[in-house]
PDB file as gemmi writes it, atoms N, CA and C in Angstrom:
CRYST1    1.000    1.000    1.000  90.00  90.00  90.00 P 1                      
ATOM      1  N   MET A   1     128.195 114.175 137.097  1.00  0.00           N  
ATOM      2  CA  MET A   1     127.033 114.449 137.117  1.00  0.00           C  
ATOM      3  C   MET A   1     125.562 113.666 136.692  1.00  0.00           C  
ATOM      4  N   ALA A   2     124.998 113.487 137.464  1.00  0.00           N  
ATOM      5  CA  ALA A   2     123.654 112.438 137.255  1.00  0.00           C  
ATOM      6  C   ALA A   2     122.597 113.156 135.979  1.00  0.00           C  
ATOM      7  N   THR A   3     122.278 112.415 135.238  1.00  0.00           N  
ATOM      8  CA  THR A   3     121.380 112.778 134.144  1.00  0.00           C  
ATOM      9  C   THR A   3     120.042 112.301 134.352  1.00  0.00           C  
ATOM     10  N   GLU A   4     118.936 113.096 133.728  1.00  0.00           N  
ATOM     11  CA  GLU A   4     117.827 112.341 133.784  1.00  0.00           C  
ATOM     12  C   GLU A   4     117.087 112.550 132.518  1.00  0.00           C  
ATOM     13  N   GLN A   5     116.476 111.704 132.219  1.00  0.00           N  
ATOM     14  CA  GLN A   5     115.604 111.997 130.696  1.00  0.00           C  
ATOM     15  C   GLN A   5     114.582 112.915 130.905  1.00  0.00           C  
ATOM     16  N   LEU A   6     114.043 113.561 129.902  1.00  0.00           N  
ATOM     17  CA  LEU A   6     113.326 114.526 129.965  1.00  0.00           C  
ATOM     18  C   LEU A   6     112.242 114.580 128.512  1.00  0.00           C  
ATOM     19  N   SER A   7     111.031 114.394 128.474  1.00  0.00           N  
ATOM     20  CA  SER A   7     110.525 114.180 127.237  1.00  0.00           C  
ATOM     21  C   SER A   7     109.890 115.551 126.801  1.00  0.00           C  
ATOM     22  N   VAL A   8     110.117 116.132 125.659  1.00  0.00           N  
ATOM     23  CA  VAL A   8     109.607 117.423 125.206  1.00  0.00           C  
ATOM     24  C   VAL A   8     108.540 117.213 123.969  1.00  0.00           C  
ATOM     25  N   SER A   9     107.775 118.081 123.756  1.00  0.00           N  
ATOM     26  CA  SER A   9     106.784 118.158 122.265  1.00  0.00           C  
ATOM     27  C   SER A   9     107.403 119.337 121.906  1.00  0.00           C  
ATOM     28  N   LEU A  10     107.874 119.287 120.563  1.00  0.00           N  
ATOM     29  CA  LEU A  10     108.174 120.089 119.720  1.00  0.00           C  
ATOM     30  C   LEU A  10     107.165 120.277 118.435  1.00  0.00           C  
ATOM     31  N   GLU A  11     107.248 121.493 117.777  1.00  0.00           N  
ATOM     32  CA  GLU A  11     106.588 121.573 116.316  1.00  0.00           C  
ATOM     33  C   GLU A  11     107.507 120.873 115.417  1.00  0.00           C  
ATOM     34  N   SER A  12     106.623 120.162 114.396  1.00  0.00           N  
ATOM     35  CA  SER A  12     107.309 119.358 113.721  1.00  0.00           C  
ATOM     36  C   SER A  12     108.519 119.903 112.762  1.00  0.00           C  
ATOM     37  N   ASP A  13     108.679 121.674 112.627  1.00  0.00           N  
ATOM     38  CA  ASP A  13     109.475 122.191 111.875  1.00  0.00           C  
ATOM     39  C   ASP A  13     110.732 122.455 112.451  1.00  0.00           C  
ATOM     40  N   ASP A  14     110.478 122.488 114.055  1.00  0.00           N  
ATOM     41  CA  ASP A  14     111.543 122.687 115.141  1.00  0.00           C  
ATOM     42  C   ASP A  14     112.268 121.168 115.088  1.00  0.00           C  
ATOM     43  N   ARG A  15     111.578 120.128 115.028  1.00  0.00           N  
ATOM     44  CA  ARG A  15     112.174 118.946 115.225  1.00  0.00           C  
ATOM     45  C   ARG A  15     112.908 118.413 113.741  1.00  0.00           C  
ATOM     46  N   LEU A  16     112.461 118.891 112.557  1.00  0.00           N  
ATOM     47  CA  LEU A  16     112.991 118.697 111.448  1.00  0.00           C  
ATOM     48  C   LEU A  16     114.410 119.226 111.535  1.00  0.00           C  
ATOM     49  N   TRP A  17     114.535 120.781 111.941  1.00  0.00           N  
ATOM     50  CA  TRP A  17     115.353 121.667 111.971  1.00  0.00           C  
ATOM     51  C   TRP A  17     116.834 121.281 112.934  1.00  0.00           C  
ATOM     52  N   ILE A  18     116.042 120.577 114.203  1.00  0.00           N  
ATOM     53  CA  ILE A  18     117.509 119.880 114.823  1.00  0.00           C  
ATOM     54  C   ILE A  18     117.867 118.789 114.337  1.00  0.00           C  
ATOM     55  N   ASP A  19     117.071 117.772 113.778  1.00  0.00           N  
ATOM     56  CA  ASP A  19     117.456 116.652 113.181  1.00  0.00           C  
ATOM     57  C   ASP A  19     118.569 117.016 112.013  1.00  0.00           C  
ATOM     58  N   GLU A  20     118.114 117.913 111.402  1.00  0.00           N  
ATOM     59  CA  GLU A  20     119.066 118.345 110.146  1.00  0.00           C  
ATOM     60  C   GLU A  20     120.537 118.966 110.677  1.00  0.00           C  
ATOM     61  N   ALA A  21     120.471 119.666 111.721  1.00  0.00           N  
ATOM     62  CA  ALA A  21     121.436 120.107 112.484  1.00  0.00           C  
ATOM     63  C   ALA A  21     122.413 119.008 113.012  1.00  0.00           C  
ATOM     64  N   VAL A  22     121.710 118.109 113.426  1.00  0.00           N  
ATOM     65  CA  VAL A  22     122.601 116.675 113.928  1.00  0.00           C  
ATOM     66  C   VAL A  22     123.185 116.329 112.505  1.00  0.00           C  
ATOM     67  N   ARG A  23     122.527 115.960 111.605  1.00  0.00           N  
ATOM     68  CA  ARG A  23     122.898 115.132 110.517  1.00  0.00           C  
ATOM     69  C   ARG A  23     123.922 115.732 109.788  1.00  0.00           C  
ATOM     70  N   SER A  24     123.959 117.235 109.805  1.00  0.00           N  
ATOM     71  CA  SER A  24     124.960 118.098 109.094  1.00  0.00           C  
ATOM     72  C   SER A  24     126.155 118.335 110.098  1.00  0.00           C  
ATOM     73  N   GLY A  25     126.005 117.829 111.329  1.00  0.00           N  
ATOM     74  CA  GLY A  25     127.369 118.000 112.217  1.00  0.00           C  
ATOM     75  C   GLY A  25     127.299 119.637 113.074  1.00  0.00           C  
ATOM     76  N   GLN A  26     126.432 120.257 112.840  1.00  0.00           N  
ATOM     77  CA  GLN A  26     126.394 121.532 113.426  1.00  0.00           C  
ATOM     78  C   GLN A  26     126.362 121.283 114.831  1.00  0.00           C  
ATOM     79  N   ILE A  27     125.248 120.307 115.403  1.00  0.00           N  
ATOM     80  CA  ILE A  27     125.441 119.953 116.612  1.00  0.00           C  
ATOM     81  C   ILE A  27     125.727 118.538 116.864  1.00  0.00           C  
ATOM     82  N   ALA A  28     126.005 117.991 117.918  1.00  0.00           N  
ATOM     83  CA  ALA A  28     126.586 116.719 118.420  1.00  0.00           C  
ATOM     84  C   ALA A  28     125.386 115.831 118.306  1.00  0.00           C  
ATOM     85  N   ASN A  29     124.295 116.277 119.214  1.00  0.00           N  
ATOM     86  CA  ASN A  29     123.314 115.350 119.319  1.00  0.00           C  
ATOM     87  C   ASN A  29     121.974 116.251 119.956  1.00  0.00           C  
ATOM     88  N   VAL A  30     121.016 115.497 120.062  1.00  0.00           N  
ATOM     89  CA  VAL A  30     119.730 116.634 120.825  1.00  0.00           C  
ATOM     90  C   VAL A  30     119.974 117.029 121.953  1.00  0.00           C  
ATOM     91  N   SER A  31     120.607 115.855 123.050  1.00  0.00           N  
ATOM     92  CA  SER A  31     120.892 116.286 124.320  1.00  0.00           C  
ATOM     93  C   SER A  31     121.967 117.550 124.521  1.00  0.00           C  
ATOM     94  N   VAL A  32     122.945 117.327 123.623  1.00  0.00           N  
ATOM     95  CA  VAL A  32     123.756 118.559 123.624  1.00  0.00           C  
ATOM     96  C   VAL A  32     123.259 119.672 123.204  1.00  0.00           C  
ATOM     97  N   PHE A  33     122.389 119.900 122.617  1.00  0.00           N  
ATOM     98  CA  PHE A  33     121.869 121.041 121.727  1.00  0.00           C  
ATOM     99  C   PHE A  33     120.991 121.608 123.299  1.00  0.00           C  
ATOM    100  N   ILE A  34     120.227 120.826 123.625  1.00  0.00           N  
ATOM    101  CA  ILE A  34     119.074 121.006 124.602  1.00  0.00           C  
ATOM    102  C   ILE A  34     119.866 121.570 125.771  1.00  0.00           C  
ATOM    103  N   SER A  35     120.877 120.944 126.281  1.00  0.00           N  
ATOM    104  CA  SER A  35     121.726 121.382 127.472  1.00  0.00           C  
ATOM    105  C   SER A  35     122.410 122.603 127.288  1.00  0.00           C  
ATOM    106  N   ALA A  36     122.990 123.101 125.904  1.00  0.00           N  
ATOM    107  CA  ALA A  36     123.676 124.426 125.580  1.00  0.00           C  
ATOM    108  C   ALA A  36     122.710 125.199 125.641  1.00  0.00           C  
ATOM    109  N   LEU A  37     121.185 125.090 125.123  1.00  0.00           N  
ATOM    110  CA  LEU A  37     120.350 126.046 125.376  1.00  0.00           C  
ATOM    111  C   LEU A  37     120.043 126.450 126.640  1.00  0.00           C  
ATOM    112  N   ILE A  38     119.743 125.448 127.659  1.00  0.00           N  
ATOM    113  CA  ILE A  38     119.561 125.865 128.854  1.00  0.00           C  
ATOM    114  C   ILE A  38     120.558 126.506 129.515  1.00  0.00           C  
ATOM    115  N   ARG A  39     121.987 126.205 129.217  1.00  0.00           N  
ATOM    116  CA  ARG A  39     122.979 126.839 129.903  1.00  0.00           C  
ATOM    117  C   ARG A  39     122.947 128.341 129.615  1.00  0.00           C  
ATOM    118  N   ASP A  40     122.792 128.590 128.091  1.00  0.00           N  
ATOM    119  CA  ASP A  40     122.588 129.964 127.597  1.00  0.00           C  
ATOM    120  C   ASP A  40     121.426 130.782 128.133  1.00  0.00           C  
ATOM    121  N   TYR A  41     120.278 130.213 128.618  1.00  0.00           N  
ATOM    122  CA  TYR A  41     119.206 130.615 128.968  1.00  0.00           C  
ATOM    123  C   TYR A  41     119.644 131.069 130.670  1.00  0.00           C  
ATOM    124  N   ARG A  42     120.042 130.187 131.535  1.00  0.00           N  
ATOM    125  CA  ARG A  42     120.657 130.282 132.500  1.00  0.00           C  
ATOM    126  C   ARG A  42     121.368 131.655 132.875  1.00  0.00           C  
ATOM    127  N   GLU A  43     122.708 131.422 131.953  1.00  0.00           N  
ATOM    128  CA  GLU A  43     123.592 132.709 132.051  1.00  0.00           C  
ATOM    129  C   GLU A  43     122.859 134.040 131.503  1.00  0.00           C  
ATOM    130  N   ARG A  44     121.739 133.875 130.742  1.00  0.00           N  
ATOM    131  CA  ARG A  44     120.829 135.261 130.076  1.00  0.00           C  
ATOM    132  C   ARG A  44     120.112 135.727 131.297  1.00  0.00           C  
ATOM    133  N   VAL A  45     119.625 134.931 132.185  1.00  0.00           N  
ATOM    134  CA  VAL A  45     118.832 135.469 133.401  1.00  0.00           C  
ATOM    135  C   VAL A  45     119.662 136.097 134.316  1.00  0.00           C  
ATOM    136  N   ARG A  46     120.945 135.178 134.379  1.00  0.00           N  
ATOM    137  CA  ARG A  46     121.747 135.747 135.686  1.00  0.00           C  
ATOM    138  C   ARG A  46     122.288 137.147 135.242  1.00  0.00           C  
ATOM    139  N   ILE A  47     122.487 137.179 133.979  1.00  0.00           N  
ATOM    140  CA  ILE A  47     123.056 138.757 133.358  1.00  0.00           C  
ATOM    141  C   ILE A  47     121.998 139.752 133.569  1.00  0.00           C  
ATOM    142  N   GLU A  48     120.703 139.210 133.331  1.00  0.00           N  
ATOM    143  CA  GLU A  48     119.527 139.969 133.380  1.00  0.00           C  
ATOM    144  C   GLU A  48     119.243 140.499 134.956  1.00  0.00           C  
ATOM    145  N   ASN A  49     119.408 139.463 135.820  1.00  0.00           N  
ATOM    146  CA  ASN A  49     118.983 139.912 137.079  1.00  0.00           C  
ATOM    147  C   ASN A  49     120.307 140.673 137.485  1.00  0.00           C  
ATOM    148  N   LEU A  50     121.695 140.682 137.178  1.00  0.00           N  
ATOM    149  CA  LEU A  50     122.570 141.574 137.860  1.00  0.00           C  
ATOM    150  C   LEU A  50     122.213 142.739 137.030  1.00  0.00           C  
ATOM    151  N   LEU A  51     121.829 142.766 135.941  1.00  0.00           N  
ATOM    152  CA  LEU A  51     121.490 144.243 135.435  1.00  0.00           C  
ATOM    153  C   LEU A  51     120.321 144.860 136.207  1.00  0.00           C  
ATOM    154  N   ALA A  52     119.278 143.849 136.578  1.00  0.00           N  
ATOM    155  CA  ALA A  52     118.159 144.702 137.273  1.00  0.00           C  
ATOM    156  C   ALA A  52     118.524 145.224 138.696  1.00  0.00           C  
ATOM    157  N   GLU A  53     119.510 144.214 139.127  1.00  0.00           N  
ATOM    158  CA  GLU A  53     119.793 144.897 140.521  1.00  0.00           C  
ATOM    159  C   GLU A  53     120.612 146.102 140.342  1.00  0.00           C  
ATOM    160  N   ARG A  54     121.490 146.348 139.347  1.00  0.00           N  
ATOM    161  CA  ARG A  54     122.073 147.323 139.070  1.00  0.00           C  
ATOM    162  C   ARG A  54     121.092 149.019 139.099  1.00  0.00           C  
ATOM    163  N   LEU A  55     119.996 148.740 138.104  1.00  0.00           N  
ATOM    164  CA  LEU A  55     119.318 149.737 138.025  1.00  0.00           C  
ATOM    165  C   LEU A  55     118.277 150.011 139.105  1.00  0.00           C  
ATOM    166  N   ALA A  56     117.881 148.890 140.057  1.00  0.00           N  
ATOM    167  CA  ALA A  56     117.448 148.735 141.174  1.00  0.00           C  
ATOM    168  C   ALA A  56     118.476 149.613 142.379  1.00  0.00           C  
ATOM    169  N   SER A  57     119.350 149.954 141.854  1.00  0.00           N  
ATOM    170  CA  SER A  57     120.007 150.386 143.202  1.00  0.00           C  
ATOM    171  C   SER A  57     119.645 151.914 143.352  1.00  0.00           C  
ATOM    172  N   GLY A  58     119.303 152.381 142.220  1.00  0.00           N  
ATOM    173  CA  GLY A  58     119.104 153.939 142.528  1.00  0.00           C  
ATOM    174  C   GLY A  58     120.139 154.765 142.089  1.00  0.00           C  
ATOM    175  N   GLU A  59     120.953 153.962 142.077  1.00  0.00           N  
ATOM    176  CA  GLU A  59     122.409 155.198 141.713  1.00  0.00           C  
ATOM    177  C   GLU A  59     122.299 155.840 140.318  1.00  0.00           C  
ATOM    178  N   PHE A  60     122.502 157.056 140.305  1.00  0.00           N  
ATOM    179  CA  PHE A  60     122.665 157.600 139.029  1.00  0.00           C  
ATOM    180  C   PHE A  60     123.641 158.168 138.637  1.00  0.00           C  
ATOM    181  N   VAL A  61     124.041 157.613 137.459  1.00  0.00           N  
ATOM    182  CA  VAL A  61     125.346 157.974 136.693  1.00  0.00           C  
ATOM    183  C   VAL A  61     125.109 158.824 135.482  1.00  0.00           C  
ATOM    184  N   GLU A  62     125.703 159.796 135.060  1.00  0.00           N  
ATOM    185  CA  GLU A  62     125.428 160.383 133.890  1.00  0.00           C  
ATOM    186  C   GLU A  62     126.655 159.727 133.047  1.00  0.00           C  
ATOM    187  N   PRO A  63     126.153 159.256 131.900  1.00  0.00           N  
ATOM    188  CA  PRO A  63     127.104 158.542 130.551  1.00  0.00           C  
ATOM    189  C   PRO A  63     127.974 159.427 130.079  1.00  0.00           C  
ATOM    190  N   ASP A  64     129.111 158.916 129.866  1.00  0.00           N  
ATOM    191  CA  ASP A  64     130.176 159.678 129.624  1.00  0.00           C  
ATOM    192  C   ASP A  64     130.505 158.786 128.300  1.00  0.00           C  
ATOM    193  N   ALA A  65     131.754 159.166 127.510  1.00  0.00           N  
ATOM    194  CA  ALA A  65     132.373 158.449 126.520  1.00  0.00           C  
ATOM    195  C   ALA A  65     132.739 157.141 126.646  1.00  0.00           C  
ATOM    196  N   GLY A  66     133.261 156.835 127.978  1.00  0.00           N  
ATOM    197  CA  GLY A  66     133.716 155.465 128.328  1.00  0.00           C  
ATOM    198  C   GLY A  66     132.535 154.930 129.082  1.00  0.00           C  
ATOM    199  N   PHE A  67     131.621 155.307 129.384  1.00  0.00           N  
ATOM    200  CA  PHE A  67     130.629 154.806 130.055  1.00  0.00           C  
ATOM    201  C   PHE A  67     130.171 153.011 129.967  1.00  0.00           C  
ATOM    202  N   TRP A  68     130.059 152.739 128.521  1.00  0.00           N  
ATOM    203  CA  TRP A  68     129.227 151.575 128.299  1.00  0.00           C  
ATOM    204  C   TRP A  68     130.331 150.530 128.157  1.00  0.00           C  
ATOM    205  N   ASP A  69     131.567 150.985 127.997  1.00  0.00           N  
ATOM    206  CA  ASP A  69     132.811 150.142 128.624  1.00  0.00           C  
ATOM    207  C   ASP A  69     133.123 149.801 129.815  1.00  0.00           C  
ATOM    208  N   ARG A  70     132.970 150.639 130.892  1.00  0.00           N  
ATOM    209  CA  ARG A  70     133.122 150.404 131.947  1.00  0.00           C  
ATOM    210  C   ARG A  70     132.195 149.517 132.348  1.00  0.00           C  
ATOM    211  N   GLU A  71     130.877 149.982 131.942  1.00  0.00           N  
ATOM    212  CA  GLU A  71     129.548 149.028 132.453  1.00  0.00           C  
ATOM    213  C   GLU A  71     130.035 147.652 132.042  1.00  0.00           C  
ATOM    214  N   LYS A  72     130.281 147.404 130.779  1.00  0.00           N  
ATOM    215  CA  LYS A  72     130.282 146.067 130.242  1.00  0.00           C  
ATOM    216  C   LYS A  72     131.773 145.302 131.147  1.00  0.00           C  
ATOM    217  N   GLU A  73     132.712 145.816 131.316  1.00  0.00           N  
ATOM    218  CA  GLU A  73     133.781 145.590 132.373  1.00  0.00           C  
ATOM    219  C   GLU A  73     133.509 145.153 133.569  1.00  0.00           C  
ATOM    220  N   ALA A  74     132.590 145.893 134.236  1.00  0.00           N  
ATOM    221  CA  ALA A  74     132.315 145.560 135.488  1.00  0.00           C  
ATOM    222  C   ALA A  74     131.280 144.284 135.509  1.00  0.00           C  
ATOM    223  N   LEU A  75     130.311 144.468 134.384  1.00  0.00           N  
ATOM    224  CA  LEU A  75     129.528 143.221 134.450  1.00  0.00           C  
ATOM    225  C   LEU A  75     130.267 141.775 134.344  1.00  0.00           C  
ATOM    226  N   GLN A  76     131.285 141.878 133.407  1.00  0.00           N  
ATOM    227  CA  GLN A  76     132.099 140.598 132.921  1.00  0.00           C  
ATOM    228  C   GLN A  76     132.931 140.386 134.330  1.00  0.00           C  
ATOM    229  N   LYS A  77     133.063 141.341 135.141  1.00  0.00           N  
ATOM    230  CA  LYS A  77     133.853 140.656 136.381  1.00  0.00           C  
ATOM    231  C   LYS A  77     132.585 140.256 137.374  1.00  0.00           C  
ATOM    232  N   GLN A  78     131.597 140.679 137.330  1.00  0.00           N  
ATOM    233  CA  GLN A  78     130.573 139.961 138.156  1.00  0.00           C  
ATOM    234  C   GLN A  78     130.103 138.582 137.772  1.00  0.00           C  
ATOM    235  N   ILE A  79     130.277 138.682 135.910  1.00  0.00           N  
ATOM    236  CA  ILE A  79     129.741 137.272 135.928  1.00  0.00           C  
ATOM    237  C   ILE A  79     130.626 135.994 136.126  1.00  0.00           C  
ATOM    238  N   SER A  80     132.001 136.594 135.758  1.00  0.00           N  
ATOM    239  CA  SER A  80     133.236 135.454 136.207  1.00  0.00           C  
ATOM    240  C   SER A  80     133.268 135.167 137.519  1.00  0.00           C  
ATOM    241  N   LYS A  81     132.649 135.677 138.821  1.00  0.00           N  
ATOM    242  CA  LYS A  81     132.822 135.460 140.013  1.00  0.00           C  
ATOM    243  C   LYS A  81     131.770 133.928 140.375  1.00  0.00           C  
TER     244      LYS A  81                                                      
END                                                                             
């Protein structure tokens, strides 16, 4: 996959935090960290969109004891597609 350079401006506290995380080995480098943030954000948006579609379907379901377990399982199946 081709990569492109991106320049960003950060608050000094944020930059110090990232630099310390790299120095301590918590993250490999700034590029890896930013890429992970972007992947996490994209996944969150995808999940939010799936949830919004489900809500917009208008389907009414009376929650019972296993409701959230079934919802979680169904969502995980959709995510893994």
